[in-house]
N, C-alpha and C positions, 0 to 999 in steps of 0.2 A: 726433760725440763719444759718443753713446749706444752705438753699435756698438764703439767703442774701449773703453768701460767694460766691455763684456762680455768683450772680449779681456783686459783687465786682471784681471777676476775669474778667468778661466781660468789666467792667469799665477800668480795667488795659489794656486791649486790645485797648481801645480807645486812651489811652495815647501813646501807642507804634505804633499806625497806623495813626498818624496825617499826613496831615490835613484831617479831616473827610469830610469837605466841601471845599470851595475855600480857597486858601492859606491865605487870609485876612479875613476869615469869623469869625465874633465875636461869633456867635452861636456855631460853631465848637470848638473855643477856650474855651468858657465857659463850654462846656461839657468835653473836654479832659484835660484842665488845670484849671478847676473849680471843678465841682461835682465829676469827676473821681479821684481827688486827695485825696478823703476820703478813697480810697481803702486800700492802704498799711498801713496807721495809724490804720485803723480798724482791719486789720490782726494782727498788733502788740498788740493792746488792747485785742483782743480775745485770743491770745497766753498768754499774761500776766495774763488774768483772770483765765485761766485753769492751769497755772503753779503753782498757789496757793497751789494746793493739793500735788505737788511734791517737792516744794522748801525746805521743812523741812526734807525730806527723802533723805539721801545721795544716796541710791540705786536707787530710782525712778528718782531722778534728773540726776544722771550720765547716766542712761539708755536713758533718754530723750535726753540729750546733744549728746550722742554717736549716737543715731538714726538720729538726725539732721545733724551731721557730715557725716555720711554714705550717706544720701540723697543728701547733698551738693556736695560731692565728685562724686557721680554717675552722677548727672546732669551736673556738670562741665566737666566731660569726654565726655558726650553726645554732649555738645555744642563746645567742643574743635575744631573739624574739621571746624566749621563755622568761626573761627577767627584766627587759629593758623598761617595760611600762610600770614596774613595781618598785623601782629603786631611784634614788636621787642621783644627780650627776656625779657627786663625789664618789658614791659607791661604784658607778660605772668605771671610773678611773681605777679604783681598787681592784675590781674584777679584771680589768684589762692587764694590770701589772702582776696580780697574784693568782688569778684564775677563778672562774665561777665554779663553785661546788667541787666536784672531783677533778676538774681541770687544773687545780692547784699543783697536781703532780708534775705537770710539764714545766712550768717555770721553776718549780723546786728542783727538778732534775737538771735543768739547764744551769741554774745557779750553783748547784752542788758540784757539777762537772767543772764549771769555770773556776770555782774555788780550788778544787783539786789540782787542776792544771797550773793555776797561778802559784800555788804553794810549791808544786813540783819544780817550777822555774826559779823560785826565790830561796827555797829551803833545801839545804843539801842532805839533811838526815831524814830518812823516812820515819824514824821513831818519833820525831817532833811533829810531823804531820798527823800521825796516828793519835798522838796525845792531844793535839788540837781538836781532832774529830771527837774524841771521847769527852773532852772538856765541854765542847759546844753542845753535845747531846745532854750532858748533865745539867748545863745551864737551862736548856729547853725544858727538861724534866722538872726542874725547880720552878720555872716560870709557870708551867701548867699547874703545879701544886698550888701556886698562889692565885690561880683562877684569873689570869690576865686574858686579854682578848686573844683568841686562838691564832689569829693571823700573825701575831707578834712572834710566836715560837714555832708554829707548824708551817715551816717554810724551808727554802733551800739551805739556809745557814745552819739552823739548829736540828733539822730533821733530815733533809736530803743529803747534805754533804757527809755527815757521819756514816750513813749506810752506803753511799757511793764509795766512800774511802774504804770501808770494810770489804766491799766486793773487789775493789781494785787490788787490795793487798792480799786477798785470798788468791788472786791470779798471780801477782808478783812473786809471792813467797811459795807458790806451788803447793798450797795447803791441801788441795784436792788429792794430789798424789801422795803427799807425805803423811797425811793423817791416817789414823787407824780407827776402824769401826768400834773397837773396844773402848775407845776414848770418846768418839762421837755420840754413841748411843746414850751413855750416862749423862752427857751434857744435854742432849735433846730431852731426855726424860725429866731431868732436874729443871730444865728450862720451861718445859710445858707445865710442870707442877707449879712453878713460880708464876707463870702466866695466868693460870687459873686462880691462884691466890690473889694476885693483883686485880684480876677481872672481878672476882667475888667481892673484893674490898670496894671497888667501884660500884658494884650492884647495891651493896648495903648503904652506900652514901649517895646513890644515884648520880654519880659523877662519870662523865665520859672521858676516857683517857686515850690519847694518841701515844704518849711516851710511856713505855713500860720497860723496866729494867730487864725483863726476860727477853725482849724482842731481839737484841743483837745475838744472844746465845741460840735461841730457837731458830731464828731465820738463817743464820750462818751455818748451823748444824744441818738443817734440812737441805740447803743449797749444796753443801759439800758432800753429803750423802748421795744426792742425786747425781752429782758429778762423778762420784766414785763408782756408781752402779747404773750407768745409762743403759737405756734400751734404744738402740739405733734402728730406725725404720725409715724407708723412703716413702714419703707421702706426696701424692699429687696435690693435696690440699695443704695450705700453709697454716698449720695449727697455731704457730707463734702469732701470726697476724690476726687470727680469730680471737685470741686472748686480748690483744690490744683493742680490737674493734668492739668487743663486748664491754670492755672497760669504758671506752669513750661514749658509747651510744646508750648504755643502760639507764642513765638518768633521763634521757629524752623519753624513753619508754615509760619510766615512772611518772614523769610529768604529764604525759599524754593520757595514761590509763587512770592515774589517781591525782588529779590537779591539786587537790588539798592535802594529799598524803593521809587521808583518813581511813583507808581500807586496806592497809598493809597487814598481811598475816601469812602464815606458812602455806595456806592454800593458794594464795596469789603468786607466791614465789616461783613455782614451776612456769606459770604463764609469763612472768617477766623475763625469766631466763630463756624460754623458747622464742619469744618475740625478739629478744636481744640477739640471739644466735642467727635467726632468719635475716634480721636487718644487717647483721655483721657480714653475712655471706654476700649480700648486695654491695656493702661497703668495700669488701675485698675485691670484688669484680671491678668496681669503679676505680679503685686504687691501682689496679693493674694498668690502666690506661692514663690516669692522671694521678701521679704519686704524691698526693698532698694530704691524704687522709690518715695514713698509717706510717 
């Protein structure tokens, strides 16, 4: 799972360094706006899965939320010089509350987890919570179809919470152990086919989509399969933290290397990845002493 998270972080880079190939390349689109779109939902599912052990403990839950807030505040300050001179004061408030660029993931994760815990405390039936999660995702999907401002729907309420809830219930219902490969693989294959159909539809209309009907099926199937067939190794190096660090730092690399975003292509992609990994190693070393970055 930790190695998979590194792959997900690299997929996120492909989203933010478009176009990978020619401006009108269908292959580049299907990579960056197709398969790469599994990355963030998978991160939410993973977080939801592991919040299961903390959600009933007020102390553990509060500590986790507090840590996320600290990490979010620190990275927001790190990125502040990259945009502070180019935006108006109202936008600064929006960035602070909802996240600059890729940092939207952190407030969305916090909100998603808080909603899950709030519903767990007030609603007795888990089925109702799951139905609420599905309903909110569908509402977000419809709002995106109507081309509303993306911050209205790509947030913790309509995007973060549904996937966090999905991860939580995968753990709660012990789906990893109870599911069968002969069921999971057809779901994964059918989900991937639907993902590419949805992505190609976006390519034809040049519409970027965060909400894809295929994502809950593809992402949960991949996560469950990884859980069913783990490869356990003892590593001196924390691969999981490497994935998080790459995710947080890669936009800084893009901004420094390509200030106007005019030179992205597949040839620059390895350079962006390598520099992000090198910086991530330093970030992990710093974080071992001051645990505020990851």
